Residue frames as qw, qx, qy, qz and C-alpha x, y, z in Angstrom:
[[0.393, 0.282, -0.767, 0.422, 112.80, 155.53, 36.92],
 [0.679, -0.569, -0.431, -0.175, 111.18, 153.86, 39.93],
 [0.036, -0.596, 0.535, -0.598, 112.10, 155.13, 43.36],
 [0.800, -0.270, -0.532, -0.053, 112.33, 152.32, 45.90],
 [0.315, -0.669, 0.480, -0.473, 112.70, 152.69, 49.65],
 [0.763, 0.077, -0.641, 0.034, 114.36, 149.42, 50.65],
 [0.542, -0.631, 0.338, -0.440, 113.79, 148.61, 54.34],
 [0.946, 0.110, -0.295, 0.082, 116.34, 145.93, 55.09],
 [0.664, -0.647, 0.255, 0.275, 119.73, 145.05, 56.61],
 [0.604, 0.771, -0.178, 0.092, 122.79, 146.21, 54.68],
 [0.585, -0.621, 0.498, 0.154, 125.61, 144.53, 56.55],
 [0.149, 0.575, -0.693, -0.409, 128.37, 143.21, 54.23],
 [0.152, -0.054, 0.985, 0.060, 127.14, 139.59, 54.49],
 [0.475, 0.425, 0.538, -0.551, 123.48, 140.43, 53.84],
 [0.400, 0.334, 0.733, 0.437, 121.80, 139.38, 50.59],
 [0.136, 0.887, 0.382, -0.222, 119.97, 142.73, 50.72],
 [0.212, -0.663, 0.335, 0.635, 123.17, 144.41, 49.49],
 [0.206, -0.058, 0.781, 0.586, 123.17, 142.52, 46.18],
 [0.174, 0.643, 0.745, 0.040, 119.38, 142.90, 45.91],
 [0.004, 0.864, 0.124, -0.488, 119.71, 146.67, 46.18],
 [0.174, -0.452, 0.586, 0.650, 122.38, 146.54, 43.47],
 [0.237, 0.258, 0.871, 0.344, 120.11, 144.40, 41.28],
 [0.143, 0.812, 0.527, -0.206, 117.28, 146.92, 41.64],
 [0.048, -0.780, 0.198, 0.592, 119.63, 149.70, 40.57],
 [0.231, -0.181, 0.786, 0.545, 120.70, 147.58, 37.59],
 [0.161, 0.536, 0.802, 0.209, 117.00, 147.52, 36.67],
 [0.102, 0.444, 0.211, 0.865, 116.98, 151.33, 36.43],
 [0.471, -0.761, -0.434, -0.103, 115.63, 152.02, 39.93],
 [0.037, 0.628, -0.403, 0.665, 116.67, 154.66, 42.41],
 [0.732, -0.347, -0.579, 0.092, 117.16, 152.86, 45.73],
 [0.217, -0.695, 0.343, -0.594, 117.05, 154.53, 49.13],
 [0.627, -0.031, -0.748, 0.215, 118.49, 152.16, 51.74],
 [0.487, -0.622, 0.193, -0.582, 116.93, 152.18, 55.20],
 [0.489, 0.147, -0.817, 0.268, 118.95, 149.90, 57.49],
 [0.579, -0.612, -0.220, -0.491, 116.22, 149.36, 60.06],
 [0.835, -0.357, -0.317, 0.275, 118.42, 147.48, 62.55],
 [0.494, 0.133, -0.158, 0.845, 121.09, 150.15, 62.53],
 [0.188, -0.516, -0.105, -0.829, 118.48, 152.91, 62.97],
 [0.735, -0.541, -0.344, -0.220, 116.86, 150.95, 65.78],
 [0.748, -0.191, -0.322, 0.547, 120.16, 150.66, 67.65],
 [0.280, 0.201, -0.081, 0.935, 120.66, 154.42, 67.43],
 [0.277, -0.250, -0.024, -0.928, 117.13, 155.68, 68.07],
 [0.366, 0.082, 0.781, -0.500, 115.05, 152.77, 69.43],
 [0.228, 0.325, 0.886, 0.239, 112.14, 150.89, 67.89],
 [0.159, 0.793, 0.521, -0.275, 109.47, 153.58, 68.23],
 [0.020, 0.799, -0.185, -0.572, 111.60, 156.38, 66.80],
 [0.254, -0.174, 0.801, 0.513, 112.85, 154.07, 64.05],
 [0.256, 0.522, 0.804, 0.126, 109.28, 153.44, 62.91],
 [0.094, 0.880, 0.255, -0.389, 108.46, 157.15, 63.05],
 [0.138, -0.620, 0.466, 0.616, 111.56, 158.01, 61.02],
 [0.291, 0.087, 0.860, 0.410, 110.61, 155.43, 58.39],
 [0.217, 0.735, 0.642, -0.032, 107.10, 156.83, 57.97],
 [0.018, -0.876, 0.012, 0.483, 108.49, 160.38, 57.81],
 [0.257, -0.371, 0.665, 0.595, 110.97, 159.27, 55.15],
 [0.287, 0.415, 0.820, 0.271, 108.11, 157.87, 53.08],
 [0.098, 0.872, 0.408, -0.251, 106.22, 161.12, 53.49],
 [0.093, -0.807, 0.242, 0.531, 109.19, 163.24, 52.36],
 [0.200, -0.334, 0.762, 0.518, 110.56, 161.00, 49.59],
 [0.725, 0.370, 0.167, -0.557, 107.24, 159.63, 48.28],
 [0.155, -0.319, 0.877, 0.325, 108.81, 156.44, 46.88],
 [0.635, 0.102, -0.475, -0.600, 106.96, 154.42, 44.26],
 [0.849, -0.136, -0.507, -0.057, 107.67, 151.21, 46.21],
 [0.352, -0.651, 0.550, -0.386, 108.43, 150.56, 49.88],
 [0.809, 0.155, -0.565, -0.053, 110.12, 147.14, 49.99],
 [0.568, -0.612, 0.432, -0.341, 110.29, 145.44, 53.41],
 [0.572, 0.306, -0.760, 0.033, 112.78, 142.56, 53.65],
 [0.538, -0.299, -0.764, 0.196, 111.02, 140.46, 56.33],
 [0.042, -0.433, 0.180, -0.882, 111.36, 143.23, 58.95],
 [0.542, -0.459, -0.704, -0.024, 109.72, 141.31, 61.80],
 [0.363, -0.293, -0.446, 0.764, 110.91, 143.92, 64.31],
 [0.102, -0.057, -0.140, -0.983, 108.89, 146.65, 62.61],
 [0.366, 0.310, 0.651, -0.588, 105.29, 147.15, 63.75],
 [0.334, 0.403, 0.784, 0.332, 102.66, 146.11, 61.15],
 [0.114, 0.877, 0.369, -0.286, 100.97, 149.52, 61.45],
 [0.202, -0.611, 0.373, 0.668, 104.07, 150.99, 59.78],
 [0.286, 0.140, 0.800, 0.508, 103.19, 149.09, 56.58],
 [0.123, 0.768, 0.628, 0.013, 99.75, 150.72, 56.61],
 [0.116, -0.875, -0.046, 0.468, 101.20, 154.18, 57.21],
 [0.278, -0.395, 0.580, 0.656, 103.87, 153.78, 54.52],
 [0.325, 0.378, 0.810, 0.308, 101.17, 152.58, 52.14],
 [0.144, 0.867, 0.344, -0.330, 99.71, 156.11, 52.12],
 [0.008, 0.830, -0.314, -0.461, 102.75, 157.24, 50.12],
 [0.298, 0.498, -0.731, -0.359, 103.62, 154.28, 47.87],
 [0.884, 0.016, -0.376, -0.277, 103.13, 150.60, 47.03],
 [0.460, -0.590, 0.613, -0.253, 104.09, 148.37, 49.96],
 [0.817, 0.284, -0.489, -0.114, 105.87, 145.07, 49.33],
 [0.688, -0.542, 0.465, -0.128, 106.92, 142.28, 51.72],
 [0.628, 0.474, -0.616, -0.033, 109.86, 140.07, 50.77],
 [0.728, -0.455, 0.447, -0.253, 110.08, 136.83, 52.79],
 [0.532, 0.538, -0.644, -0.111, 112.89, 134.41, 52.01],
 [0.198, -0.370, 0.837, -0.350, 112.90, 132.09, 55.06],
 [0.279, -0.164, -0.935, -0.147, 111.28, 128.69, 55.64],
 [0.556, -0.572, -0.318, -0.512, 108.00, 128.23, 57.50],
 [0.578, -0.104, -0.610, 0.532, 109.66, 128.67, 60.89],
 [0.289, -0.644, -0.477, 0.523, 109.49, 131.07, 63.84],
 [0.139, -0.216, 0.189, 0.948, 110.18, 133.98, 61.47],
 [0.245, -0.352, -0.629, -0.649, 106.79, 133.36, 59.88],
 [0.135, -0.262, -0.696, 0.655, 105.25, 134.97, 62.94],
 [0.094, 0.757, 0.623, -0.174, 102.05, 136.86, 63.70],
 [0.070, -0.741, 0.074, 0.664, 103.76, 140.19, 62.99],
 [0.118, -0.216, 0.708, 0.662, 104.80, 139.02, 59.52],
 [0.119, 0.450, 0.866, 0.184, 101.33, 137.64, 58.79],
 [0.041, 0.817, 0.397, -0.416, 99.78, 140.95, 59.77],
 [0.073, -0.584, 0.364, 0.722, 102.16, 142.73, 57.38],
 [0.157, 0.084, 0.858, 0.481, 101.16, 140.34, 54.59],
 [0.105, 0.684, 0.716, -0.092, 97.51, 141.25, 55.17],
 [0.026, -0.854, -0.151, 0.496, 98.28, 144.97, 55.09],
 [0.252, -0.440, 0.512, 0.693, 100.80, 145.06, 52.22],
 [0.600, 0.542, -0.130, -0.574, 99.95, 145.53, 48.55],
 [0.804, 0.373, -0.455, -0.083, 102.23, 142.65, 47.48],
 [0.635, -0.562, 0.528, -0.048, 104.11, 139.79, 49.14],
 [0.692, 0.502, -0.512, -0.083, 106.86, 137.68, 47.59],
 [0.776, -0.462, 0.419, -0.097, 108.07, 134.39, 49.09],
 [0.228, 0.630, -0.713, -0.205, 111.19, 132.47, 48.10],
 [0.049, -0.118, 0.988, -0.084, 110.05, 129.04, 49.36],
 [0.365, -0.245, -0.710, -0.550, 106.97, 127.04, 48.47],
 [0.371, -0.450, -0.777, 0.238, 105.61, 126.26, 51.97],
 [0.100, -0.465, -0.326, 0.817, 105.52, 129.86, 53.23],
 [0.158, 0.050, -0.447, -0.879, 104.21, 130.93, 49.82],
 [0.361, -0.358, -0.801, -0.316, 101.25, 128.58, 50.17],
 [0.312, -0.526, -0.625, 0.486, 100.61, 129.74, 53.74],
 [0.063, -0.325, -0.025, 0.943, 100.85, 133.39, 52.75],
 [0.193, -0.163, -0.643, -0.723, 98.35, 132.79, 49.92],
 [0.291, -0.509, -0.809, 0.043, 95.75, 131.76, 52.49],
 [0.199, -0.717, -0.390, 0.542, 95.80, 135.25, 54.00],
 [0.073, -0.541, 0.228, 0.806, 97.06, 137.38, 51.11],
 [0.678, 0.555, 0.445, -0.185, 95.33, 135.69, 48.19],
 [0.700, 0.614, 0.235, 0.279, 96.10, 137.06, 44.74],
 [0.089, 0.955, -0.234, 0.161, 98.60, 139.62, 46.00],
 [0.615, -0.558, 0.551, 0.084, 101.07, 136.89, 47.07],
 [0.749, 0.589, -0.283, -0.106, 103.65, 135.56, 44.58],
 [0.889, -0.266, 0.218, 0.304, 106.47, 133.03, 44.49],
 [0.366, 0.893, -0.255, 0.063, 109.86, 134.47, 43.55],
 [0.903, 0.026, -0.194, 0.382, 113.24, 132.70, 43.39],
 [0.431, -0.844, 0.069, 0.311, 115.85, 134.28, 45.64],
 [0.689, 0.690, -0.085, 0.206, 118.63, 133.62, 43.15],
 [0.774, -0.266, 0.010, 0.574, 122.34, 134.41, 43.28],
 [0.034, -0.921, 0.110, 0.372, 124.60, 137.46, 43.04],
 [0.834, 0.501, 0.053, 0.226, 126.38, 137.35, 39.66],
 [0.162, 0.871, -0.350, 0.303, 129.08, 139.68, 41.00],
 [0.402, -0.590, 0.645, -0.273, 130.09, 137.17, 43.70],
 [0.758, -0.027, 0.639, -0.131, 128.92, 133.74, 42.57],
 [0.675, 0.644, -0.274, -0.234, 130.71, 132.44, 39.48],
 [0.972, 0.048, -0.109, 0.202, 133.17, 129.65, 38.57],
 [0.186, -0.883, 0.430, -0.036, 136.55, 129.97, 40.27],
 [0.758, 0.357, -0.526, 0.142, 139.72, 128.00, 39.57],
 [0.436, -0.646, 0.504, -0.372, 140.79, 126.20, 42.74],
 [0.301, 0.258, -0.916, 0.053, 142.51, 122.98, 43.73],
 [0.743, -0.375, -0.420, -0.362, 140.13, 120.33, 45.07],
 [0.041, -0.447, 0.677, -0.584, 140.40, 120.09, 48.83],
 [0.535, -0.017, 0.648, -0.542, 137.23, 118.18, 49.75],
 [0.027, 0.143, 0.932, 0.331, 135.58, 115.13, 48.24],
 [0.246, -0.666, -0.594, -0.378, 132.31, 116.46, 49.67],
 [0.206, -0.100, -0.439, 0.869, 131.35, 119.32, 51.97],
 [0.089, -0.785, -0.603, -0.113, 128.50, 121.46, 53.23],
 [0.209, 0.251, -0.096, 0.940, 128.60, 125.26, 53.29],
 [0.455, -0.582, -0.235, -0.632, 126.50, 126.57, 56.16],
 [0.305, -0.414, 0.625, -0.587, 125.52, 125.73, 59.72],
 [0.395, -0.083, -0.912, -0.076, 124.73, 122.23, 60.96],
 [0.346, -0.031, 0.499, -0.794, 121.36, 122.24, 62.72],
 [0.759, 0.161, 0.174, -0.606, 118.08, 120.32, 62.92],
 [0.959, 0.209, 0.171, -0.090, 117.92, 117.48, 60.36],
 [0.519, 0.727, -0.418, 0.167, 121.35, 118.36, 59.02],
 [0.281, -0.615, 0.661, -0.325, 122.80, 117.41, 62.39],
 [0.877, -0.038, 0.429, -0.214, 121.30, 113.93, 62.06],
 [0.816, 0.562, -0.100, 0.087, 122.95, 113.47, 58.69],
 [0.198, 0.781, -0.508, 0.305, 126.22, 114.79, 60.06],
 [0.629, -0.467, 0.554, -0.284, 126.10, 112.34, 62.96],
 [0.914, 0.126, 0.386, -0.015, 125.96, 109.41, 60.53],
 [0.727, 0.438, 0.165, 0.503, 128.27, 110.96, 57.93],
 [0.372, -0.759, -0.069, 0.530, 130.69, 113.55, 59.42],
 [0.565, 0.624, 0.254, 0.477, 131.04, 115.67, 56.28],
 [0.393, -0.083, -0.109, 0.909, 133.29, 118.77, 56.36],
 [0.002, 0.874, 0.482, -0.058, 131.37, 121.94, 57.23],
 [0.402, 0.184, 0.076, 0.894, 132.50, 125.29, 55.80],
 [0.137, -0.827, -0.494, 0.231, 131.22, 128.38, 57.61],
 [0.128, -0.810, 0.031, 0.571, 131.50, 132.14, 57.09],
 [0.420, 0.036, 0.621, 0.661, 131.82, 131.70, 53.32],
 [0.273, 0.796, 0.366, -0.396, 130.21, 134.88, 52.08],
 [0.289, 0.823, -0.245, -0.423, 130.48, 136.60, 48.71],
 [0.619, 0.567, -0.526, -0.134, 133.20, 135.23, 46.47],
 [0.192, -0.418, 0.845, -0.271, 134.47, 133.06, 49.35],
 [0.773, 0.144, 0.473, -0.398, 131.38, 130.92, 48.77],
 [0.770, 0.583, -0.184, -0.183, 132.39, 130.33, 45.15],
 [0.200, 0.626, -0.739, 0.148, 135.93, 129.43, 46.22],
 [0.490, -0.210, 0.758, -0.375, 134.57, 126.91, 48.74],
 [0.841, 0.359, 0.221, -0.338, 132.34, 125.40, 46.05],
 [0.628, 0.670, -0.390, -0.063, 135.25, 125.11, 43.63],
 [0.037, -0.544, 0.803, -0.239, 137.38, 123.36, 46.24],
 [0.581, -0.027, 0.706, -0.404, 134.71, 120.66, 46.61],
 [0.041, 0.036, -0.885, -0.463, 133.92, 117.75, 44.29],
 [0.285, -0.508, -0.770, -0.259, 130.41, 117.18, 45.71],
 [0.105, -0.210, 0.274, -0.933, 128.54, 120.08, 47.31],
 [0.173, -0.391, -0.894, 0.132, 125.82, 119.01, 49.74],
 [0.251, -0.242, -0.026, -0.937, 122.53, 120.79, 50.35],
 [0.089, -0.361, -0.885, 0.279, 119.73, 120.23, 52.87],
 [0.170, -0.377, -0.361, -0.836, 116.28, 121.75, 52.49],
 [0.002, 0.319, 0.723, -0.613, 113.47, 122.93, 54.72],
 [0.343, 0.695, 0.523, -0.355, 110.23, 123.42, 52.80],
 [0.518, 0.853, 0.035, 0.053, 112.20, 124.73, 49.84],
 [0.785, 0.119, -0.082, 0.603, 115.75, 125.48, 48.87],
 [0.283, -0.821, -0.040, 0.495, 117.86, 128.33, 50.19],
 [0.390, 0.875, -0.224, -0.180, 120.05, 130.55, 48.04],
 [0.495, -0.488, 0.692, 0.195, 122.78, 127.91, 48.54],
 [0.725, 0.343, 0.584, 0.125, 121.41, 125.98, 45.56],
 [0.446, 0.888, 0.107, 0.048, 121.62, 128.99, 43.26],
 [0.132, -0.889, 0.430, 0.085, 125.10, 129.94, 44.51],
 [0.649, -0.267, 0.687, 0.189, 126.54, 126.43, 44.13],
 [0.677, 0.485, 0.517, 0.198, 125.21, 126.06, 40.58],
 [0.246, 0.969, -0.033, -0.020, 126.26, 129.61, 39.67],
 [0.262, -0.757, 0.585, 0.126, 129.80, 128.61, 40.69],
 [0.722, 0.371, -0.529, -0.248, 129.48, 125.52, 38.44],
 [0.216, -0.352, 0.852, -0.323, 129.68, 123.18, 41.40],
 [0.461, -0.148, -0.832, -0.272, 128.19, 119.71, 41.44],
 [0.422, -0.288, 0.342, -0.789, 125.16, 119.75, 43.74],
 [0.414, -0.188, -0.890, -0.019, 123.83, 116.77, 45.70],
 [0.252, -0.213, 0.245, -0.912, 120.71, 117.88, 47.54],
 [0.235, 0.362, 0.830, -0.353, 117.61, 116.84, 49.38],
 [0.059, 0.464, 0.618, 0.633, 114.63, 117.45, 47.07],
 [0.080, 0.301, 0.414, -0.855, 112.19, 120.27, 47.77],
 [0.414, 0.624, 0.629, -0.208, 108.61, 121.04, 46.67],
 [0.422, 0.876, 0.096, -0.211, 108.48, 122.35, 43.10],
 [0.425, -0.561, 0.539, 0.463, 112.12, 121.49, 42.35],
 [0.565, 0.220, 0.709, 0.360, 111.21, 119.78, 39.06],
 [0.319, 0.895, 0.306, -0.051, 109.82, 123.04, 37.66],
 [0.015, -0.949, 0.276, 0.152, 113.28, 124.57, 37.78],
 [0.045, -0.605, 0.786, 0.118, 115.83, 121.76, 37.55],
 [0.897, 0.143, -0.322, -0.267, 116.06, 118.26, 36.11],
 [0.704, -0.516, 0.486, -0.052, 117.36, 115.55, 38.43],
 [0.838, 0.028, 0.458, 0.296, 120.31, 113.77, 36.84],
 [0.543, 0.635, 0.232, 0.499, 120.94, 116.65, 34.42],
 [0.019, 0.835, -0.097, 0.541, 121.33, 119.74, 36.61],
 [0.270, -0.521, 0.631, -0.508, 121.89, 118.14, 40.03],
 [0.587, -0.112, -0.794, -0.117, 121.14, 114.95, 41.89],
 [0.539, -0.541, 0.101, -0.637, 119.25, 114.09, 45.05],
 [0.356, 0.005, -0.891, 0.282, 119.13, 111.95, 48.20],
 [0.541, -0.543, -0.237, -0.597, 116.36, 111.39, 50.71],
 [0.822, -0.566, 0.029, -0.066, 118.12, 109.56, 53.55],
 [0.366, -0.749, 0.531, 0.151, 121.58, 108.79, 54.93],
 [0.730, -0.023, 0.645, 0.226, 122.03, 105.55, 53.00],
 [0.583, 0.727, 0.314, 0.182, 121.14, 107.23, 49.70],
 [0.007, -0.972, 0.229, 0.045, 123.51, 110.07, 50.49],
 [0.532, -0.526, 0.629, 0.212, 126.38, 107.66, 51.08],
 [0.715, 0.282, 0.599, 0.224, 125.58, 105.72, 47.89],
 [0.416, 0.888, 0.172, 0.097, 125.36, 108.89, 45.80],
 [0.194, -0.887, 0.395, 0.137, 128.64, 110.24, 47.16],
 [0.633, -0.267, 0.681, 0.254, 130.40, 106.96, 46.37],
 [0.657, 0.533, 0.503, 0.176, 128.89, 106.85, 42.88],
 [0.313, 0.944, 0.057, 0.090, 129.79, 110.40, 41.89],
 [0.349, -0.777, 0.484, 0.200, 133.29, 110.24, 43.31],
 [0.630, -0.082, 0.716, 0.290, 133.83, 107.27, 41.01],
 [0.471, 0.585, 0.567, 0.338, 132.28, 109.03, 38.00],
 [0.255, -0.501, -0.009, 0.827, 134.06, 112.33, 37.58],
 [0.067, 0.076, 0.559, 0.823, 133.08, 112.88, 33.94],
 [0.209, -0.607, -0.717, -0.271, 129.36, 112.45, 34.66],
 [0.352, -0.678, -0.387, 0.516, 129.71, 114.73, 37.67],
 [0.231, -0.310, 0.211, 0.898, 131.35, 117.39, 35.51],
 [0.034, -0.308, -0.676, -0.668, 128.67, 117.17, 32.79],
 [0.288, -0.707, -0.646, 0.001, 125.87, 117.59, 35.36],
 [0.345, -0.597, -0.187, 0.700, 127.64, 120.53, 37.02],
 [0.152, -0.102, 0.400, 0.898, 128.04, 122.26, 33.64],
 [0.152, -0.470, -0.713, -0.497, 124.40, 121.68, 32.65],
 [0.349, -0.709, -0.552, 0.265, 123.16, 122.88, 36.05],
 [0.307, -0.401, 0.012, 0.863, 125.27, 126.00, 35.70],
 [0.006, -0.133, -0.525, -0.840, 123.61, 126.88, 32.39],
 [0.288, -0.585, -0.723, -0.228, 120.09, 126.14, 33.67],
 [0.418, -0.616, -0.454, 0.489, 120.68, 128.25, 36.76],
 [0.308, 0.062, 0.123, 0.941, 121.66, 131.42, 34.88],
 [0.193, -0.576, -0.468, -0.641, 118.05, 132.60, 34.73],
 [0.577, -0.699, -0.420, 0.054, 117.99, 132.86, 38.54],
 [0.437, 0.189, -0.224, 0.851, 120.41, 135.77, 38.93],
 [0.129, -0.562, -0.495, 0.650, 119.52, 138.56, 41.37],
 [0.077, 0.185, -0.307, -0.930, 119.19, 140.85, 38.34],
 [0.352, -0.239, -0.742, -0.519, 116.26, 138.68, 37.23],
 [0.272, -0.464, -0.739, 0.406, 114.94, 138.58, 40.81],
 [0.013, -0.439, -0.176, 0.881, 114.62, 142.35, 40.70],
 [0.201, 0.068, -0.551, -0.807, 113.23, 142.35, 37.16],
 [0.324, -0.342, -0.854, -0.219, 110.49, 139.84, 38.01],
 [0.188, -0.494, -0.602, 0.598, 109.57, 141.61, 41.23],
 [0.085, 0.360, -0.058, -0.927, 109.09, 144.86, 39.33],
 [0.265, -0.060, -0.717, -0.641, 107.11, 143.10, 36.57],
 [0.259, -0.443, -0.851, 0.110, 104.72, 141.58, 39.08],
 [0.093, -0.530, -0.397, 0.744, 104.15, 144.97, 40.71],
 [0.141, 0.217, -0.366, -0.894, 103.55, 146.60, 37.32]]
């Protein structure tokens, strides 16, 4: 049994909660270190010291850092004296891909990225120890739910950046604070679930398809390796295409249902259980 020290955030809405569960389902002992909570109680410097001391006392096989931009890069080096260090980065190539994160990538034994653009950037500094890994969905929360249709189309998330431009031209309903099974309920209440991308897809794609929702999305790099357009989901690249696609699929319910069902089956391989399994296989 692998012992994993998981340095992450374990608030109820955090994906780290289901990731820790998935690691346990893969026969791992998981020690949770909620670095933000520890920081609030003891401060940044003492938090980092406590983390290194925990590594020294527990001697975990793997120390898994979920982004952890607040933690000093030297901590990765110190923790690496007691186990294999791993960086997990799930965000786009934005301000979170900062100098601190890059320094951690250089120091860590492995880095896993969920989106193609940061993966390519990380490869330039981490080389062969950097891998692409789908973020996936939580099978305990994301699954088909019976619900009356309330929306012809909707978006689950926050409207910002390019999404705001789309919303200005097409004021689609926006559903916020839909975590856990509430996300599946929101998907099931919607005929056409919208998705916007930023250098890759977020876990929204996996969660919508896991809930057997019909997904209409902006394309992202490498999408064709995982899904087939017109069979698993469909796409748009501008406002006019989005409006045309919405009109078409609202008029073609049977086709919409067939695509949603096929996408649901294709997506099953991207569960968080498989996220954990693949991560462990790469490290082995």
